[in-house]
N, C-alpha and C positions, 0 to 999 in steps of 0.2 A: 635535339639535344644538343644544350650549349656544351660546350671543352670545361674538363674542369677546371675551378679556381679555386680550390682547396684540395686540402691531402689528409691523411686519418692522420701524419705522422704530423702534423701540428697542430694535433689536441692531447689533452693528457690523459694517461689512460695508465691502471693501477697494475702493478705487478705480484703485489703480496703485502702481507699483514704487516706489518712493522715489525711486530718480535719474531716474525722469519728473515730478518738480514739481521745476519750478524755481523762475528768480524772476520769466519771463514768464509771465502767468497764463492756465492752460487750463480748457476747458471739459470736466467730465466729467457724467456720466447717473448717479443713483441712485434706485431705485426712480419713474423717470418724472420726477424732479427733476433738474432744471440746474443743476450747479455750479459753479462758477470757483474751481482749486485757485491756490496759487500762496506762495514760500517767500522769507521775509525773513530775517534775522535774528533772529527772535525763533520760530525754525519756518516749523513750515506751518499755512498758515490756508485755513479752505474755508467759504465764503460761497455761500445764494445767488444763484445766478448773474444779481440782476437790481439796478440802483440804485435804491434808495428815492425817489428822488430823479424822473425821470420814468420809470423801470423799463428803461433802457439793460444792456447784456449784459458787466457789468464785466469777464469773459475777454477784450473785445477791447481793456481799454487795459494798460496796464504798471502796473509797482512803481518809486515811487523813494521815499528816504529810507525804506523800512521801509514804504508807504502803498501803497497799490491805487487806482488812479488813474484815475475816470472818465473814457470815452474824448468822452463829450456836453461834459459843464458841470465837466470835471475838478476834480469833489469828491475828496474825498481821506479815507480809509477806513483805519485804523491796524490791524492785528495783531487786533486785537479785535472790528474791526466798526464802532469808534462813526469818525464824521465828525469830522477833526480840519479841514479847512479845507472853505471856501466863495469861490473867488474872485471869485463876482460881487459878494459887500458881505464885503470884510476888516475885518476888527475887528469886527465883529457878531457876539453872540452866537449860536451855534453851537443848533439845536432838539435838546430830546433825544432825539427823534424820529427823528432823521439817525445813525441805524446801517446796518450789513450786515446781513442775518441773517447770523449764521453759525452751524456745527455745530461737535461733538464731534469732535474729529480725533487722531491719534494714531499713530509708526511701531511697527511692530511686525513682525518674519520679514522684511524688506525689502519691506514696501507698507504702504503710507497709507491707515487704518482711519478710517470715517466713519458716526459715529451721528446722526440727520436729529432723535430728539428724547434727555432722557436714557436713555442704559442702563440696563435691567435686568438685562442679567447681562454677564460680564466677556467680552475680546478671547478668541474659543477659544484655546484653550491647547491645548500638543502632548502626547501620553500619553510618559507615563514625564519628563519634564522636556527632553528631549534638545538642546530650543533653550536650553540654561543648561547643557548639558556640554561642557565646549571641544573635549571629543576627535569630534564630529561636525561636519559642517560645514553648511553653511545657503545651498539653488542656488536661486532664482526663475527654472526652466527653462525654464517655458510660461506665457503669455498669449493665451488664445483666447477669442473671440465668438462666440458659438451660438445660434441663433431658435429659442431655446423657452426654459422657466421654469426659474429656478433649483433649484424643486422636480422637476421631469422630471429637471433634467442632475443633481442629486443622487441622485435612484434608480440612477439609471446607475451610478455610481460606485461604491455600495454590491452591487446585480446583480451575485452570480457566473454565475445560472444559464444568461443570455445568452453565456457565454465560448465555450461549442461551437458558436454560429452565428453567432456579427458575428463572431466571433477564431476558429477554426475553423486547428487545429496552431499558436497561438500561444500563447492563453492555455487554449483548453480543445478535450476529443478530442472532436467528432464523433460516437465508435463509443460515445462511454461518457459520457452526456449528465446522467446521474444527482445528484442532489447529495446527500448526507446531510446529517439532522437537523443543527444547529447550539446550544447556548443564548446564546440573546439574554439580554442584562443590561443590563437600565436604569436611569440614573444622573437626577440633577436636571439635568443639564446635556445627558444624552440619552441616548446608549447604545451598546456595544461588543457585536463577539463575536468566535468563531474561526473561520478554515475552517482546515486543515490539506490536503496531501498534494496540491496542485495542479496543475494540469498547466502548462510555460511552457518556449517556444522562444524562442528567437531570431528578426527576422524571417528574415536567411540563413541560419537551423539549422543557426549554426554550433554554438552550445550551446544547452543543454538541462536539464531540473531542475526536478524535486518542491518548490515553495514554502509556505510557511505564511503566511497572509495574518493578522492582527488589524485587523475594520475597529473604528475608531471613528465614530461620529455626534456631532461638537457643534449644536445645531439650534442656526439653523434649518441650514446650507444649507454645514456645513462639515465634509469627508469627510478621517481619517488611515489609510492602508495602508502599516501596520508589516509589514514583510514580511520573513523569514529563510525562506536555505535549507535543506532537509531533509537532517539527515545532515553540514551543516555545522559542524566543529569551531572553528569559526575567530574567531568570537562578532560577526561582520561583519553589519550591521544598517543598512537601507534606511529610510528610512519617509517616505514618499509623502504633503503636507497639499494637500489637493483642495480651494477655496471658489469656491464656486459666487455671485457679487455681482449680484443682481438691477438691472439696468440699469432694464431696463424688462418689461413683467408679460409679454412673449414674446417678452425677450430678456437674453443671463446673457452676461457676462465673467467666464470660468471660469481663477485664477491654481491654477497648482503648484508647491510648492517642497519640496523634496528636503531631510531630509536626511541623513546617511552618516556612519559613524566607522571606513570606507575609503578608499582614493583608489579612483576609478570606471575600469576596465580598458575597458568595454564602450566602442568610440569611441563607436558606436549607440547609446548609449541612451537617446539624445534623440529622433535620426530613429526610433527602434525604436517607441518611450512616443510617440513624434504621428502614424508613424501608426497606431496601434492608436486612438488616440483620433480618426482620421479614417476612422475601419469606425464606431464611436459614434457619431461628429457625422452622419454621411448617416441612422444610424436615428432617433438622439433626435429631430432636425429633420423626421424624419416625422411624427412621436406627434402625434395631435390627441383632444381637445384640448390646444393647446399648455401652461397648466394641471396642472396635477393637480386631479381633480375636487375639490368640497368635502364631497361624501359617499362614503362606503367601498363602497356600494351603489352606486354605477353606473358601476364597475368591478367584472371577476371577483376572485378572488388564489384563491392555491394555498400553504397554511399553511408549507411547507416550505420554498423558496425566497421566498416574498413575506417572511414573517415580520418580519423588519427594516423593508424597506415600510411594513407594515401598521401596527405600532408611530412611523414619521413621521406616514404619515397620519392617524393619532391625536390625533397632538400636533399636528398642525397643523388640525386640527376648531376649536381655541382661539385661533385666530393669524387675524387680519385682515390681508391678504395685500398689500391695495393701498399703504395710506397712512398719512400723516400723520392725528395727533389737528387735529378741530375744531379753526381759530380763528377 
């Protein structure tokens, strides 16, 4: 196995919905790093949740005049992280080192994204540019925390062969569990594949159809499920963006966003989806080890159903899964 050349801290990860970050500082966790996020007239700022003076959690502070105020000694840091006021010595020069550690932050798709280091890849794109199509709505409909790694959660999102067993009579037919081969397409940013003629039934049993998925995996932890109903000539499309954000090595916050070009008539869409996700959670949280093994040799793989997972794991072999560069 080659030495890792990329770090997870060099990629963008979401920490919250946009509306959940307010003027009141809040603590979030990403890659085992405690962060503080807050909003000012300049936008959203995300710092290491630590005052450079005595290590106090800035998330316990307040925002005043566009600055976050440390709750311990009242030091004020502007939206860029620069200390602009030390109350105990007013009028004296402020040391250049008096700065909060700030991180890259952006708002997109209704989420707040953070990169702990200079990012080496853009925020994951939406296939077919659905986010830029005025006929599509965007809805962050689920934010869940799972006790597993982001890698395991992502693998579950691309795994079709578990449907007949974890979701019998909903997403798969237990009497017909065979999975047909599919073509895996490698891209610079990840991979994608198409799986047609899949079983689907609503939880209450009143709706059923055959559907086609196009799975798009943007490395490291973003999956897109582009869904169309077989034989439907309406042109209706739904694409679900699933982002597994690695809060800790064995904890993940999973965001789901629906892009639709039609009005959802299934009043039970969210509850059905959450029902299925709960079935997934029970199984995925039982997996040991919680993190994907560093070598392909450490678990068995079957070529057809595990094809996309094998490619993902090979990519992960070149990634430092833990954290930041040494400083």
